[in-house]
C-alpha positions as CSV (number, residue, x, y, z in Angstrom):
1,M,12.2,0.8,131.0
2,K,11.9,4.2,129.4
3,I,9.4,5.8,127.0
4,T,11.3,6.6,123.8
5,R,8.7,7.7,121.2
6,I,5.0,8.8,121.0
7,E,3.2,8.8,117.7
8,T,-0.4,9.7,116.7
9,F,-2.5,8.6,113.7
10,A,-5.7,10.2,112.4
11,V,-7.6,7.4,110.8
12,P,-11.1,7.0,109.3
13,P,-13.8,7.4,110.1
14,R,-13.1,10.0,112.8
15,W,-10.6,8.5,115.3
16,L,-7.2,9.4,116.6
17,L,-4.9,6.6,117.9
18,C,-1.6,7.0,119.7
19,R,1.3,4.7,120.0
20,V,3.7,4.8,122.9
21,E,7.0,2.9,122.4
22,T,9.6,1.9,125.0
23,D,13.3,1.1,124.9
24,E,12.5,-2.5,125.7
25,G,10.3,-2.9,122.7
26,I,7.0,-3.0,124.6
27,V,4.4,-0.8,122.8
28,G,1.1,0.6,124.2
29,W,-1.8,1.9,122.2
30,G,-4.4,4.6,123.2
31,E,-7.2,6.5,121.6
32,P,-7.2,10.2,122.4
33,V,-9.8,12.0,120.5
34,V,-12.6,14.5,120.6
35,E,-14.9,13.8,117.7
36,G,-14.6,16.7,115.3
37,R,-11.4,18.0,116.9
38,A,-8.9,15.2,116.2
39,A,-6.2,17.6,115.0
40,T,-6.5,19.8,118.1
41,V,-6.2,16.7,120.4
42,R,-3.2,15.6,118.3
43,T,-1.4,18.7,119.2
44,A,-2.3,18.3,122.8
45,V,-0.9,14.7,122.8
46,S,2.3,16.0,121.3
47,E,2.7,18.6,124.0
48,L,1.8,16.3,126.9
49,G,4.1,13.7,125.4
50,E,7.1,15.9,126.3
51,L,6.3,15.1,129.9
52,L,6.6,11.3,129.2
53,I,9.6,10.9,126.9
54,G,12.5,9.4,128.9
55,R,10.3,8.4,131.8
56,D,9.3,5.0,133.3
57,P,5.9,4.1,131.7
58,L,4.9,2.1,134.8
59,R,4.6,5.2,137.0
60,I,1.1,5.6,135.6
61,E,-0.5,7.5,138.5
62,D,2.4,10.0,138.7
63,H,2.2,10.6,135.0
64,W,-1.6,11.1,135.3
65,Q,-1.1,13.7,138.1
66,V,1.6,15.6,136.1
67,M,-0.3,15.6,132.8
68,T,-3.6,16.8,134.4
69,K,-2.1,19.2,137.0
70,G,1.2,20.3,135.6
71,S,-0.3,23.3,133.8
72,F,-2.0,26.3,135.3
73,Y,-4.9,25.8,132.9
74,R,-6.5,22.4,133.2
75,G,-9.3,20.2,132.2
76,G,-11.8,20.4,129.3
77,P,-12.4,18.0,126.6
78,V,-9.2,18.5,124.6
79,L,-6.7,18.1,127.4
80,S,-8.7,15.4,129.2
81,S,-8.9,13.4,125.9
82,A,-5.2,13.8,125.2
83,V,-4.5,12.5,128.8
84,A,-7.1,9.7,128.3
85,G,-5.3,8.2,125.2
86,L,-1.9,8.4,126.8
87,D,-3.2,6.9,130.0
88,Q,-4.7,4.0,128.0
89,A,-1.4,3.4,126.3
90,L,0.5,3.3,129.6
91,W,-2.0,0.8,131.1
92,D,-1.5,-1.3,127.9
93,I,2.2,-1.2,128.5
94,A,1.8,-2.2,132.1
95,G,-0.4,-5.2,131.3
96,K,2.1,-6.4,128.7
97,T,5.0,-5.9,131.1
98,F,3.3,-8.0,133.8
99,D,1.6,-10.4,131.2
100,A,-1.9,-9.7,132.5
101,P,-5.0,-8.0,131.3
102,V,-5.5,-4.5,132.6
103,H,-8.7,-5.6,134.5
104,V,-6.5,-8.0,136.5
105,L,-4.2,-5.2,137.4
106,L,-7.3,-3.2,138.6
107,G,-8.2,-6.0,141.1
108,G,-9.5,-8.8,138.9
109,P,-12.7,-9.6,137.1
110,V,-16.1,-9.2,138.8
111,R,-18.0,-10.8,135.8
112,E,-17.3,-13.2,132.9
113,Q,-19.3,-11.4,130.3
114,V,-20.3,-7.8,129.5
115,R,-23.6,-6.9,127.9
116,A,-23.5,-4.5,125.0
117,Y,-25.9,-2.5,122.9
118,S,-26.0,-1.4,119.3
119,W,-27.1,1.9,117.7
120,V,-30.1,2.0,115.5
121,G,-31.9,4.7,113.6
122,G,-29.2,7.3,112.9
123,D,-29.1,11.0,113.7
124,E,-32.6,11.6,112.2
125,P,-34.1,8.3,113.5
126,S,-36.0,6.3,111.0
127,A,-36.8,2.7,110.1
128,V,-36.4,1.9,113.7
129,R,-38.5,-1.3,113.6
130,E,-36.4,-2.8,110.9
131,A,-33.1,-1.7,112.5
132,V,-34.0,-3.1,115.9
133,A,-35.1,-6.4,114.2
134,A,-31.8,-6.6,112.5
135,Q,-29.9,-6.2,115.8
136,V,-32.1,-8.8,117.5
137,E,-31.4,-11.2,114.6
138,A,-27.6,-10.5,115.1
139,G,-28.0,-11.6,118.7
140,F,-28.2,-8.4,120.6
141,T,-30.6,-7.9,123.5
142,A,-30.3,-4.2,123.8
143,V,-30.2,-1.2,121.4
144,K,-30.0,2.6,121.7
145,M,-31.6,5.2,119.4
146,N,-31.9,9.0,119.3
147,A,-35.2,10.2,120.7
148,S,-35.5,12.6,117.8
149,G,-33.7,14.5,115.1
150,R,-33.9,18.3,115.1
151,M,-36.2,19.1,118.1
152,N,-38.4,22.1,118.6
153,R,-37.8,24.0,121.8
154,L,-41.1,22.7,123.0
155,A,-42.4,19.5,121.4
156,T,-45.4,19.6,119.2
157,T,-48.0,16.9,119.2
158,R,-46.4,15.4,116.0
159,D,-43.0,15.5,117.7
160,I,-44.3,13.5,120.7
161,D,-46.2,11.1,118.5
162,D,-43.1,10.4,116.4
163,I,-41.0,9.7,119.6
164,V,-43.7,7.5,121.1
165,N,-44.1,5.5,117.9
166,R,-40.4,4.8,117.7
167,A,-40.4,3.7,121.3
168,A,-43.4,1.5,120.8
169,A,-41.8,-0.1,117.7
170,A,-38.6,-0.9,119.6
171,R,-40.5,-2.4,122.5
172,E,-42.7,-4.5,120.2
173,V,-39.6,-6.0,118.5
174,L,-37.6,-6.5,121.6
175,G,-40.4,-8.0,123.7
176,P,-40.4,-8.0,127.5
177,D,-36.9,-9.3,127.9
178,G,-35.0,-6.9,125.6
179,D,-33.9,-3.3,126.4
180,F,-33.7,0.0,124.5
181,A,-32.2,3.3,125.6
182,V,-33.3,6.7,124.3
183,D,-30.7,9.4,123.7
184,F,-32.0,12.9,123.9
185,H,-28.5,14.0,122.8
186,G,-28.8,17.4,124.5
187,R,-31.3,18.4,121.9
188,F,-34.1,19.0,124.4
189,T,-34.7,22.0,126.7
190,A,-35.4,20.9,130.3
191,A,-39.0,21.8,129.9
192,N,-39.2,19.8,126.7
193,A,-37.6,16.7,128.3
194,R,-40.0,17.0,131.2
195,K,-42.9,17.1,128.7
196,V,-41.7,14.1,126.7
197,L,-40.4,11.6,129.3
198,P,-43.8,10.6,130.8
199,H,-44.9,9.5,127.3
200,L,-42.0,7.1,127.1
201,A,-42.6,5.5,130.5
202,P,-45.1,2.9,129.3
203,F,-42.5,1.4,127.0
204,N,-40.0,1.0,129.9
205,P,-36.7,2.4,128.4
206,L,-33.5,1.2,130.1
207,F,-32.6,4.9,130.5
208,A,-33.0,8.3,128.9
209,E,-29.6,9.8,128.1
210,E,-28.4,13.4,128.2
211,T,-31.9,14.8,128.7
212,V,-30.4,18.2,129.0
213,L,-27.1,19.7,128.0
214,P,-24.3,19.2,130.6
215,E,-24.2,23.0,131.3
216,Y,-27.7,22.6,132.7
217,T,-26.8,20.0,135.2
218,H,-28.3,22.2,137.9
219,L,-31.7,21.6,136.3
220,L,-31.4,17.8,136.7
221,P,-32.8,17.5,140.2
222,G,-36.3,18.6,139.1
223,L,-36.1,16.4,136.0
224,V,-34.9,13.4,137.9
225,A,-37.7,13.8,140.5
226,A,-40.4,14.1,137.9
227,S,-39.2,11.4,135.5
228,P,-40.6,7.9,135.5
229,V,-37.7,6.9,133.3
230,P,-34.1,6.5,134.7
231,I,-31.9,9.4,133.7
232,A,-28.3,8.9,132.4
233,T,-25.6,11.5,131.7
234,G,-21.9,11.9,131.5
235,E,-20.4,11.6,128.0
236,R,-19.5,15.3,128.2
237,L,-18.2,15.3,131.7
238,Y,-14.5,14.8,132.0
239,S,-13.5,14.2,135.6
240,R,-14.8,13.2,139.1
241,T,-15.4,16.9,139.9
242,D,-17.5,17.2,136.7
243,V,-19.5,14.0,137.5
244,L,-20.1,14.7,141.2
245,P,-22.8,17.4,140.7
246,A,-24.7,15.1,138.3
247,L,-24.6,12.3,140.8
248,Q,-25.9,14.6,143.5
249,T,-29.0,15.2,141.4
250,G,-29.9,11.6,141.6
251,V,-29.2,10.4,138.1
252,A,-29.4,6.6,137.8
253,V,-26.5,6.1,135.3
254,V,-23.3,7.9,134.5
255,Q,-21.6,7.5,131.1
256,P,-17.9,8.5,131.3
257,D,-16.0,8.1,128.0
258,L,-12.7,6.3,128.3
259,S,-11.3,8.5,125.5
260,H,-12.5,11.8,127.0
261,A,-12.6,11.4,130.8
262,G,-9.0,11.0,131.7
263,G,-8.7,7.4,130.6
264,I,-8.7,4.2,132.6
265,S,-7.2,5.9,135.7
266,E,-9.9,8.5,136.0
267,V,-12.9,6.4,134.9
268,R,-12.2,3.8,137.5
269,R,-12.4,6.6,140.1
270,I,-15.6,7.9,138.6
271,A,-17.1,4.4,138.8
272,S,-16.1,4.2,142.5
273,L,-17.7,7.6,143.1
274,A,-20.9,6.5,141.3
275,E,-21.1,3.5,143.5
276,T,-21.4,5.7,146.6
277,F,-24.5,7.2,145.0
278,D,-25.9,3.8,144.1
279,A,-25.6,4.8,140.4
280,Q,-24.6,2.5,137.6
281,V,-21.9,3.0,135.0
282,A,-22.4,2.6,131.2
283,P,-19.3,3.8,129.5
284,H,-19.8,6.0,126.4
285,C,-18.0,4.6,123.4
286,P,-19.1,5.4,119.8
287,L,-15.4,5.3,118.9
288,G,-12.7,2.9,117.7
289,P,-11.1,-0.3,118.8
290,V,-8.7,1.0,121.5
291,S,-11.3,3.0,123.2
292,L,-13.7,0.0,123.2
293,A,-10.9,-2.3,124.5
294,A,-10.1,0.1,127.3
295,S,-13.9,0.4,128.1
296,L,-14.1,-3.4,128.4
297,Q,-11.2,-3.5,130.9
298,I,-13.2,-1.1,133.1
299,A,-16.4,-3.0,132.6
300,F,-14.9,-6.3,133.7
301,S,-13.5,-4.8,136.9
302,T,-16.3,-2.5,137.9
303,P,-19.0,-3.9,140.2
304,N,-21.6,-1.2,139.3
305,F,-21.2,-1.6,135.6
306,L,-24.5,-1.7,133.6
307,I,-24.0,-2.0,129.9
308,Q,-21.4,-1.2,127.2
309,E,-21.9,1.0,124.2
310,Q,-20.0,-0.1,121.0
311,S,-19.7,1.3,117.5
312,I,-19.6,-1.6,115.2
313,G,-22.0,-0.7,112.4
314,I,-22.8,2.8,113.8
315,H,-24.0,5.4,111.3
316,Y,-20.8,7.5,111.8
317,N,-18.6,4.7,110.5
318,Q,-18.1,5.9,106.9
319,G,-15.0,4.6,105.2
320,A,-13.8,2.3,107.9
321,E,-15.0,0.0,110.7
322,L,-13.7,-0.8,114.1
323,L,-12.5,-4.2,113.1
324,D,-10.4,-2.8,110.3
325,Y,-7.6,-1.9,112.7
326,V,-7.2,-5.0,114.8
327,I,-5.3,-8.2,113.9
328,D,-7.6,-10.6,115.6
329,P,-11.3,-9.4,116.0
330,E,-12.2,-12.3,118.3
331,I,-12.1,-10.1,121.4
332,F,-15.0,-8.2,119.9
333,R,-17.1,-11.2,119.0
334,F,-20.5,-11.2,120.5
335,T,-22.3,-14.1,122.1
336,N,-25.9,-13.5,123.0
337,G,-25.3,-9.8,122.9
338,C,-22.3,-10.0,125.2
339,F,-18.5,-9.7,125.1
340,S,-16.5,-12.5,126.7
341,R,-13.8,-11.6,129.1
342,P,-10.5,-10.9,127.3
343,T,-7.5,-12.8,128.6
344,A,-4.6,-11.3,126.5
345,P,-2.3,-8.9,128.3
346,G,-2.7,-5.2,128.4
347,L,-5.9,-3.9,126.7
348,G,-6.3,-7.3,125.1
349,I,-6.1,-6.3,121.5
350,E,-3.4,-6.4,118.9
351,V,-3.6,-3.2,116.8
352,D,-2.9,-3.7,113.0
353,E,-0.1,-1.1,112.9
354,K,0.3,-1.5,109.1
355,A,-3.3,-0.7,108.6
356,V,-3.2,2.3,111.0
357,R,-0.1,3.8,109.3
358,A,-1.6,3.3,105.9
359,A,-4.8,5.1,107.0
360,D,-3.2,8.0,108.7
361,N,-4.4,11.4,107.3
362,S,-6.2,9.6,104.5
363,I,-9.5,11.6,104.8
364,P,-10.3,15.1,106.0
365,D,-11.1,15.5,109.7
366,W,-14.7,14.7,110.6
367,R,-16.8,17.7,111.8
368,S,-20.0,17.8,113.9
369,P,-23.0,18.7,111.8
370,I,-24.4,22.2,112.1
371,W,-28.2,22.1,112.4
372,R,-30.8,24.9,112.2
373,H,-34.4,25.3,113.1
374,T,-36.9,26.1,110.5
375,D,-36.7,29.8,111.4
376,G,-32.9,29.7,110.6
377,S,-31.7,29.8,114.2
378,F,-29.1,27.4,115.6
379,A,-30.3,23.9,116.6
380,E,-28.5,21.5,118.9
381,W,-27.2,18.4,117.1
């Protein structure tokens, strides 16, 4: 079997999908994208695809080694995301070739259901109580929300009160058995995070995510030691070597993204590395159907998996939803806030190719917002 064609599709709301075709008619799908840089990643996929055309798709590990190490300049979000989508597609082909779900090829399932959470509140979090109540009504037992919108370099009393009030509202609606996570989104300085975290502790968040920017990982040891709330990080870390320093700080949860961190091949290794630090894995996934399907294959085969992010109904989904691009949405049906184990071969989904082709390039590329403080200086989004 040989790879004969690789195509990419930029589809609403902000996703890039890739299709890898073989001479035996088996097709694999992946989702290689950096949010806000889909066109850049599309070029990278085209360049890396030159290494795959005419090759045996089942030599997944060799392809991963060549794609990641076959150039003098390596790594970073664009190249790692291009590799991630192609790697997903190769695993999809392998599963379809052997008529087995990818998680079976990875050693078999370690659980029968995967707990998921939904986003509430938006980028400038508001109406949290109502939003959490709606997710509970929909059957979810866990949600995540941004800690704040634009954040002062050091929190004011009003800032802290607003953060605490949202946490209190979420806890009240969820009760003692539900969970909420708080995403600091890299908007906080280390000192600011240290100031705010103790105020959240009484409401027992599942974790506080990206409490500092990834370039300040060296500041995490003091933050972890001082925080009564478990610390999570990893959506902007793209390899085992990126994740290792974060694990060495003592973070409780790592959050590799299946569409950024080298795909299924690398994320399974990141999960194994995390296990040696007694850390849990909660894959980052505010993306599309292929990225979520790949995440679930990892979730069902990873012993130290914690919870799965998913983007159905997320505030970024303008113009299209995750289920718009799959033939049968049953794999993404929730029961008591959980996904059931997929049994279809490969990634377990059937992409609606007609819908994908029709949507390709139908809207301008999404861009990250640019925020500013009240004094006009740049603010982290």
